[in-house]
NUGUTOR-270866 format. One line per 4 residues: number of its first residue (from 1); their letters; for each residue x, y, z of N, C-alpha, C, CB. Coordinates in Angstrom, 3 decimals, padded with zeros to 6 digits. Each point is the difference from the previous one (the first is absolute). Glycine has a CB too. Layout:
N
NUM) a) X,Y,Z,X,Y,Z,X,Y,Z,X,Y,Z; ...;
REM end
This chain:
126
1) mhsi) 074.029,-027.852,122.098,000.057,-000.970,-000.306,-001.406,-000.269,-000.779,001.806,-000.414,001.832; -002.640,001.265,-001.484,-001.443,000.150,-000.567,-000.537,001.657,-000.077,-000.533,-002.580,001.143; -000.244,002.583,-002.209,-000.582,001.143,000.283,-001.262,000.005,-000.780,002.134,001.113,000.523; -003.455,-000.354,000.258,-001.403,-000.531,-000.781,-000.162,001.222,-000.149,-001.151,-002.137,000.836;
5) ttdl) 000.078,002.671,-001.535,-000.889,000.599,-000.889,-001.237,-000.368,-000.171,001.652,000.354,-000.865; -002.978,000.244,001.704,-001.131,-000.168,-000.421,-000.891,000.975,-000.666,000.424,-001.378,001.517; -001.037,000.800,-002.628,-000.950,000.991,-000.439,-001.441,-000.749,000.416,001.632,001.118,-002.137; -002.386,000.354,002.836,-001.020,-000.611,000.629,-001.178,000.061,-000.904,000.935,000.528,002.206;
9) dtgi) -001.045,000.276,-003.374,-000.674,000.315,-001.098,-000.115,-001.589,-000.718,000.943,002.837,-000.162; 000.186,-003.207,000.160,-000.239,-001.785,-001.224,000.565,-000.610,001.237,000.716,000.157,-003.275; -000.448,-000.179,004.286,-000.270,-001.516,001.052,001.787,-000.773,-000.185,-003.544,-000.736,-000.817; 004.239,001.692,000.052,001.083,-000.971,-000.487,001.227,000.389,001.171,-000.723,-000.065,-003.021;
13) ieve) 001.114,-000.813,003.784,001.565,000.254,000.489,000.770,-000.629,-000.412,-000.417,000.519,001.602; 001.142,000.118,-002.004,001.678,-000.069,-000.727,001.157,-000.165,000.727,-000.729,001.414,-001.419; 001.510,-002.516,001.509,001.028,-000.084,000.632,001.163,-000.402,-000.384,-001.374,-000.088,001.134; 002.550,000.751,-000.738,001.406,000.015,-000.648,000.802,-001.002,000.839,-000.066,002.542,-000.834;
17) asgf) 000.577,-003.602,000.533,000.939,-000.673,000.548,001.009,000.303,000.215,-000.840,-001.054,-000.582; 002.157,001.061,001.369,001.074,000.363,-000.750,001.016,-001.061,001.283,-000.762,003.088,-001.524; 001.674,-003.295,000.870,001.212,-000.514,001.024,-000.278,-001.506,000.174,000.269,002.318,001.462; 000.298,-002.645,-000.078,000.144,-001.330,000.270,-000.858,-000.203,001.580,002.598,-000.175,-001.599;
21) wtip) -003.698,-000.210,001.507,-000.822,-000.309,000.842,000.315,-000.870,001.330,-001.139,000.373,-002.043; 000.525,-000.210,003.157,-000.130,-001.263,001.104,-001.235,000.141,000.630,002.383,-000.188,000.577; -002.558,-000.972,000.352,-001.448,000.184,000.740,-000.251,001.261,000.428,000.062,-002.092,000.799; 000.518,003.024,-000.101,-000.234,001.204,000.388,-000.422,000.908,-000.918,001.367,-000.494,001.462;
25) hved) -000.568,000.335,-002.544,-000.370,000.796,-001.330,-001.441,-000.280,-000.422,002.422,-000.144,-000.833; -002.820,-001.053,000.644,-001.381,-000.322,-000.539,-001.195,000.450,001.135,001.129,-002.165,-001.467; -000.797,001.871,003.123,-000.862,000.403,000.750,-000.565,001.223,-000.142,000.948,-001.336,001.127; 000.374,002.189,-001.122,-000.245,001.405,-000.629,-000.849,000.514,-000.923,001.737,-000.173,000.443;
29) flrd) -001.539,-000.816,-001.387,-000.781,000.472,-001.125,-001.235,-000.354,000.161,001.647,-000.071,-001.387; -002.127,-000.868,002.278,-001.066,-000.861,-000.245,-000.909,001.126,001.280,001.276,-003.151,-000.956; -000.514,003.895,001.754,-000.802,000.753,000.410,-000.344,001.402,-000.806,000.763,-001.273,001.978; 000.334,001.653,-002.673,-000.178,001.109,-000.889,-001.119,-000.235,-001.168,002.499,000.533,000.548;
33) ldre) -002.958,-001.794,-000.981,-000.836,-000.266,-001.005,-001.632,-000.006,000.813,002.168,-001.492,-001.574; -002.084,000.905,002.330,-001.063,-000.182,001.130,-000.510,001.064,000.122,000.896,-001.482,001.166; -000.249,002.744,-000.489,-000.137,001.651,-000.185,-000.762,000.322,-001.021,002.043,000.441,000.762; -001.197,-000.546,-001.967,-000.546,000.546,-001.144,-001.173,-000.979,-000.592,002.338,001.225,-000.421;
37) arrv) -002.537,-002.502,000.416,-001.503,-000.482,-000.342,-001.037,000.464,000.605,000.822,-001.726,-000.429; -000.473,001.882,002.123,-001.204,000.465,000.765,-000.242,001.828,-000.407,000.615,-002.158,002.277; 000.314,002.594,-002.870,-000.373,001.373,-000.587,-000.602,000.134,-001.311,001.718,000.652,001.234; -001.535,-001.889,-001.946,-000.795,-000.198,-001.341,-001.467,-000.448,000.699,002.240,-000.894,-001.876;
41) latg) -002.536,-000.225,002.624,-000.904,-000.605,000.265,-000.971,001.314,001.017,001.545,-002.754,-000.383; -001.404,003.629,001.107,-000.499,001.280,000.031,-000.795,000.543,-001.118,001.786,000.230,001.304; -001.235,-000.639,-002.238,-000.718,000.764,-001.303,-001.199,-000.437,-000.408,001.952,000.368,-000.828; -002.338,-001.680,001.115,-000.845,-001.067,-000.069,001.025,-000.610,-001.463,-002.945,001.095,001.277;
45) krhl) 003.827,-001.141,-001.304,000.636,-001.000,-001.231,000.818,-000.969,000.771,000.247,001.798,-002.003; 000.158,-002.808,001.006,000.806,-001.288,000.686,001.065,000.509,-000.926,-001.675,-002.376,000.778; 003.210,002.148,-000.471,001.291,000.773,-000.861,000.208,-000.680,-000.940,001.178,000.884,001.565; -000.361,-000.433,-002.589,000.794,-000.840,-001.027,001.136,000.005,000.482,-001.068,000.417,-001.885;
49) llcn) 002.253,-001.299,001.818,001.239,000.008,000.306,000.734,000.040,-001.192,-000.414,-001.047,001.985; 001.641,001.877,-002.358,001.175,-000.001,-001.174,001.013,000.667,000.853,-001.349,000.247,-002.437; 002.075,-001.962,002.258,001.406,000.175,000.725,001.319,-000.256,-001.087,-001.231,-000.956,002.430; 002.087,002.403,-002.110,001.435,-000.601,-000.933,001.261,-000.409,000.807,-000.622,001.648,-001.874;
53) fsks) 000.902,-002.829,001.082,001.242,-000.679,000.567,001.184,000.219,-000.763,-001.347,-001.667,000.872; 001.466,002.637,-001.588,001.148,000.199,-000.992,000.993,000.252,000.865,-001.124,000.878,-001.950; 001.234,-000.095,002.915,001.088,000.156,000.889,000.061,-000.484,001.353,000.150,001.661,-001.267; -000.973,-003.032,000.972,000.471,-000.901,001.192,000.902,-000.685,000.105,-001.541,-000.053,000.229;
57) aiqp) 002.207,-000.226,000.505,001.343,-001.502,000.006,-001.076,-001.223,-000.117,002.315,000.943,002.083; -001.738,-002.082,-002.556,000.148,-001.209,000.565,-000.371,-000.481,001.056,001.242,000.267,-001.002; -002.206,-000.323,001.563,-000.627,-000.149,001.431,000.237,-001.484,000.742,-001.894,001.732,-000.894; 002.142,-001.841,001.565,000.090,-001.058,001.409,-001.251,-000.950,-000.089,001.143,001.884,001.757;
61) qevi) -001.142,-003.346,-001.864,-000.794,-000.976,-000.233,-000.960,000.337,001.121,001.619,-001.723,-001.158; -001.631,001.983,002.438,-000.779,000.109,001.147,-000.660,001.887,-000.573,001.872,-002.145,002.349; -001.278,002.840,-002.731,-001.177,000.929,-000.575,-000.905,000.083,-000.973,001.226,000.764,000.739; -000.646,-001.668,-001.362,-000.935,-000.287,-001.360,-001.206,-000.878,000.405,002.091,000.012,-001.673;
65) amlq) -002.039,-001.274,003.064,-000.932,-000.705,000.264,-000.801,001.094,000.658,001.143,-002.318,000.059; -000.643,003.293,001.006,-000.924,000.580,000.576,-000.866,000.858,-001.117,001.476,-000.100,002.219; -001.267,000.962,-003.203,-000.728,000.660,-000.943,-000.855,-001.146,-000.605,001.768,001.927,-000.419; -001.202,-003.325,000.315,-001.149,-000.535,-000.457,-001.085,-000.550,000.896,001.445,-000.346,-001.670;
69) rvav) -001.052,000.112,002.732,-001.047,-000.271,001.319,-000.752,001.490,000.498,001.788,-002.175,001.010; -001.848,003.143,-001.337,-000.285,001.178,000.481,-000.923,000.167,-001.360,002.240,000.895,001.763; -001.727,-000.986,-003.509,-000.986,000.312,-000.599,-001.607,-000.623,-000.030,002.138,000.593,-000.944; -001.574,-001.982,001.410,-001.467,-000.980,000.225,-000.724,000.713,000.840,000.855,-002.278,-000.145;
73) smpl) -000.246,002.617,001.591,-000.352,-000.144,001.595,-000.687,001.714,000.332,002.481,-002.151,000.804; -002.133,003.117,-001.397,000.462,001.147,000.602,-001.815,000.367,-000.181,003.308,000.674,-000.692; -003.608,-000.212,001.675,-002.004,000.447,000.181,-000.172,000.970,-001.048,-000.497,000.002,002.806; 001.274,001.305,-003.648,-000.730,001.073,-000.617,000.790,-000.511,-001.213,-000.689,002.197,001.795;
77) ksrk) -000.051,-003.165,-002.337,000.483,-000.622,-001.400,000.269,000.786,-001.329,-001.263,-001.720,000.934; 002.038,002.153,-001.663,-000.638,000.799,-001.202,-000.818,-000.391,-000.987,001.630,000.849,000.311; -002.274,-000.209,-000.680,-000.754,-000.774,-001.364,000.817,-000.315,-001.037,-001.904,001.150,000.317; 002.788,-000.863,-000.841,001.439,-000.434,-000.967,001.028,000.176,000.775,-000.670,000.714,-002.151;
81) valy) 002.094,-001.422,001.650,000.869,000.570,000.322,000.984,-000.307,-001.397,-000.615,-000.095,002.817; 001.249,001.269,-002.883,000.985,-000.080,-001.385,001.312,000.304,000.550,-001.682,000.861,-001.868; 002.621,-001.938,001.146,001.634,000.206,000.614,000.717,-000.059,-001.232,-000.050,-001.220,002.388; 001.016,002.588,-002.469,000.389,-000.239,-001.155,001.957,000.486,000.319,-003.077,000.504,-001.531;
85) tegk) 003.442,-001.186,001.017,001.966,000.221,-000.120,000.321,-000.298,-001.403,000.825,-001.000,002.477; 000.815,001.584,-002.598,000.442,-000.113,-001.237,001.071,-000.795,000.328,-000.804,002.018,-001.075; 000.821,-002.384,002.166,001.275,-001.238,000.478,-000.348,-001.261,-000.523,000.531,000.948,002.265; 000.181,-001.949,-003.007,-000.139,-001.353,-000.145,-000.073,-000.503,001.310,001.109,-000.107,-002.084;
89) larl) -000.042,000.225,003.120,-000.153,-000.907,000.885,-000.854,000.178,001.345,002.032,-000.469,-001.103; -002.243,002.031,000.974,-001.234,000.567,001.055,-001.177,-000.590,-000.683,000.975,002.446,000.838; -001.286,-002.453,-001.943,-001.154,-000.588,-000.859,-000.545,-001.781,000.664,001.303,001.691,-002.521; -000.326,-002.413,002.389,-000.225,-001.378,000.714,-000.453,000.287,001.282,001.719,-001.206,-001.169;
93) qvkr) -001.071,002.337,001.901,-000.415,-000.022,001.547,-001.810,000.491,-000.029,002.995,000.872,001.066; -002.778,-000.278,-001.566,-001.627,001.063,000.059,-001.059,-001.076,-000.967,001.268,003.214,-000.151; -000.792,-004.217,-000.605,-001.112,-001.040,-000.115,-000.075,-000.524,001.030,000.144,-000.456,-001.948; 000.664,-000.233,002.950,-000.341,-000.897,000.743,-000.860,000.754,001.217,002.094,-001.541,-000.854;
97) iasv) -001.840,002.916,000.847,-001.777,000.689,000.901,-000.829,000.150,-000.828,000.679,001.453,001.611; -001.111,-001.405,-002.808,-000.944,000.289,-000.467,-000.595,-001.297,-000.454,000.810,002.249,-000.378; -000.207,-003.253,000.530,-000.472,-001.272,000.074,-001.260,-000.589,000.678,002.151,000.053,-000.230; -002.170,000.322,001.344,-000.540,-000.194,001.123,-001.673,000.624,-000.314,002.643,000.122,001.507;
101) rddm) -002.803,000.469,-002.286,-001.289,000.838,-000.193,-000.724,000.119,-001.530,001.118,001.360,001.983; -002.300,-001.785,-002.331,000.198,000.260,-001.435,-000.223,001.554,-000.495,-000.769,-002.491,-000.265; 000.747,003.550,001.274,-000.497,001.409,-000.566,001.214,000.514,000.342,-002.604,000.310,000.297; 003.930,-001.026,-000.868,000.785,000.794,000.221,001.009,-000.060,-001.220,-000.552,-000.144,002.500;
105) avfd) 001.097,000.495,-003.067,000.899,-000.298,-001.082,001.618,000.901,-000.320,-002.605,-000.705,-000.874; 003.284,000.200,000.263,001.099,000.452,-000.491,000.522,000.823,-000.924,-000.173,-001.454,000.756; 000.765,002.615,-000.781,-000.194,000.718,-001.345,001.744,000.375,-000.280,-002.973,001.230,000.441; 003.368,-000.363,-001.692,001.236,000.076,-000.341,-000.023,001.752,000.618,000.363,-002.215,-002.410;
109) drat) -001.381,002.739,002.170,000.114,001.166,000.537,-001.472,000.894,000.623,002.189,-000.212,-001.716; -002.418,001.313,001.992,-000.539,000.778,000.805,-001.454,000.199,-001.322,002.627,001.234,001.897; -002.288,-000.885,-002.864,-001.055,000.494,-000.802,-000.942,-001.136,-000.225,001.447,001.730,-001.078; -000.825,-002.600,001.090,-001.060,-001.722,-000.260,-000.205,-000.378,001.240,001.015,-001.192,-002.085;
113) alaw) -000.406,001.381,002.830,-000.708,-000.099,001.418,-001.404,000.280,000.482,002.021,000.472,000.260; -001.590,001.350,-000.224,-000.940,000.828,000.140,-001.438,-000.452,-000.769,002.017,001.706,000.324; -001.566,-002.118,-002.026,-001.417,000.048,-000.668,-000.830,-001.476,000.509,001.033,001.559,-002.406; -000.272,-002.622,002.821,-000.770,-001.263,000.490,-000.576,000.199,001.377,001.520,-001.476,-001.330;
117) ildg) -001.175,002.411,002.285,-000.608,-000.072,001.223,-001.078,001.241,-000.338,002.185,-001.064,001.700; -002.308,001.756,-002.816,-000.980,000.746,-000.306,-001.242,-000.541,-001.052,001.911,001.636,000.599; -001.426,-002.759,-000.882,-000.932,-000.751,-001.177,-000.970,-001.116,000.837,002.098,000.172,-002.138; -002.895,000.366,002.832,-001.108,-001.036,000.264,000.213,-000.992,000.994,-000.510,000.266,-002.152;
121) paaa) -000.222,-001.269,002.472,000.482,-001.064,001.251,001.344,-000.929,-000.621,-002.859,-000.328,001.096; 002.873,-000.120,000.276,001.300,-000.738,000.078,-000.010,-001.058,-001.036,000.260,000.426,002.446; 001.074,-000.947,-003.555,000.357,-000.748,-000.715,001.242,-000.125,-000.302,-001.791,000.223,-000.457; 002.712,-000.909,001.133,001.267,000.237,-000.122,001.301,-000.602,-000.845,-001.126,000.530,001.858;
125) ph) 001.332,000.306,-002.760,001.310,-000.600,-000.860,000.981,-000.057,001.018,-000.383,001.015,-002.357; 001.185,-002.523,002.472,001.394,000.230,000.653,000.752,-000.075,-000.654,-000.307,-000.571,001.541;
REM end
């Protein structure tokens, strides 16, 4: 349902979400994300989060609501979060998640999302 790759040199945590998530899937994801964020923090950096939702199904409303809550309340927040997907319907859900923070933005592709998170302070285009 998700895979995570962490680059300790850049502090970028890259997530690929796939399939249909349930609340237990979100909880597993959050545990994995917290572990990786702590690995980056141990290097003296705060992480940047790059999330690919291209292989993700349309998610239930309770999953989107939980991801919104966590984006605001998680203890180890990312400096910036770039979300991307090629899917039109998935984009609407991803935009709902991103709407809760000014340092989150939605993009069409990985290259544009990566360029944004690497480019200075957060000022998000939605």
